[in-house]
C-alpha positions in Angstrom: -12.4 19.0 -5.8 -12.0 15.4 -6.7 -9.4 14.9 -4.0 -11.7 16.3 -1.3 -14.5 13.9 -2.3 -12.2 10.9 -2.2 -11.4 11.5 1.5 -15.0 11.5 2.5 -15.3 7.8 1.6 -12.8 6.7 4.1 -13.7 5.9 7.7 -12.4 8.5 10.1 -9.8 7.2 12.6 -10.5 8.2 16.2 -7.6 8.3 18.6 -8.1 6.0 21.5 -6.6 5.9 25.0 -7.0 3.7 28.0 -10.0 4.4 30.2 -9.2 6.5 33.2 -11.6 4.6 35.6 -10.5 1.0 34.9 -7.0 1.9 33.4 -7.6 -0.2 30.3 -8.7 -3.4 32.2 -12.4 -3.2 31.3 -13.4 -4.1 34.8 -13.4 -2.3 38.2 -13.2 -3.9 41.6 -16.5 -4.0 43.4 -17.0 -4.9 47.1 -17.0 -8.6 46.4 -16.3 -9.1 42.7 -15.2 -7.3 39.6 -17.8 -5.2 37.7 -17.9 -4.2 34.1 -16.6 -0.6 33.8 -19.5 1.7 32.9 -17.2 4.6 31.7 -15.8 2.6 28.7 -18.7 0.2 28.2 -16.4 -2.7 29.3 -13.8 -2.2 26.6 -11.0 -0.4 28.3 -10.8 2.2 25.5 -12.2 5.7 25.3 -11.8 8.7 22.9 -8.5 10.4 23.5 -8.8 13.8 25.1 -12.5 13.8 25.8 -12.7 10.5 27.6 -16.1 9.7 26.1 -17.0 6.0 25.5 -17.6 4.8 21.9 -20.6 2.8 20.8 -20.0 -0.9 20.4 -20.2 -0.7 16.6 -17.7 2.3 16.4 -15.4 0.6 18.9 -15.2 -2.6 16.9 -14.4 -0.6 13.7 -11.7 1.5 15.4 -10.0 -1.5 17.0 -10.1 -3.3 13.7 -8.3 -0.4 12.1 -5.7 -0.3 14.8 -5.2 -4.1 14.5 -4.7 -3.9 10.8 -2.1 -1.1 11.2 -0.3 -3.1 13.9 -0.2 -6.2 11.6 1.2 -4.2 8.7 3.9 -2.9 11.1 4.7 -6.4 12.3 5.1 -7.7 8.7 7.5 -4.9 7.9 9.6 -5.6 11.0 9.6 -9.4 10.3 11.0 -8.8 6.8 14.1 -7.4 8.3 16.2 -4.4 7.3 16.1 -3.5 3.6 19.1 -2.4 1.6 18.6 1.2 0.6 21.9 1.8 -1.1 25.6 1.2 -1.4 26.4 2.7 2.0 24.3 0.2 3.9 25.7 -2.7 1.8 29.2 -1.5 2.5 28.6 -1.6 6.3 27.1 -5.1 6.4 29.4 -8.0 7.2 29.7 -10.2 4.0 32.0 -12.7 5.7 34.4 -12.7 2.7 37.4 -11.6 4.6 40.1 -13.5 6.5 38.5 -15.6 9.3 34.9 -14.6 8.2 35.5 -11.0 8.7 34.1 -8.2 6.5 35.8 -7.6 3.2 35.2 -4.3 1.5 37.7 -4.4 -1.3 39.6 -1.3 -0.1 
């Protein structure tokens, strides 16, 4: 019961996809100039599957959640590979061998 209540306090993440009309560009080509896309409210993003546009408030929240997730992934990738065990350490070049080659001690 406690676990079910905890999930209700989190903001639901909505899957987004590029708008079908403007193809994610937020504008469509008019006769003389570009017009704001009415199908996605000028954002280039719609709800996945249904293609419905989101309100501006909801769109800002969903894009913020996606940005935060992308930033976390970038930080993990910038840290580089982590050593998970002896096997990975064994495979890395430690430059202790002859001519800077890998020395494993075998």
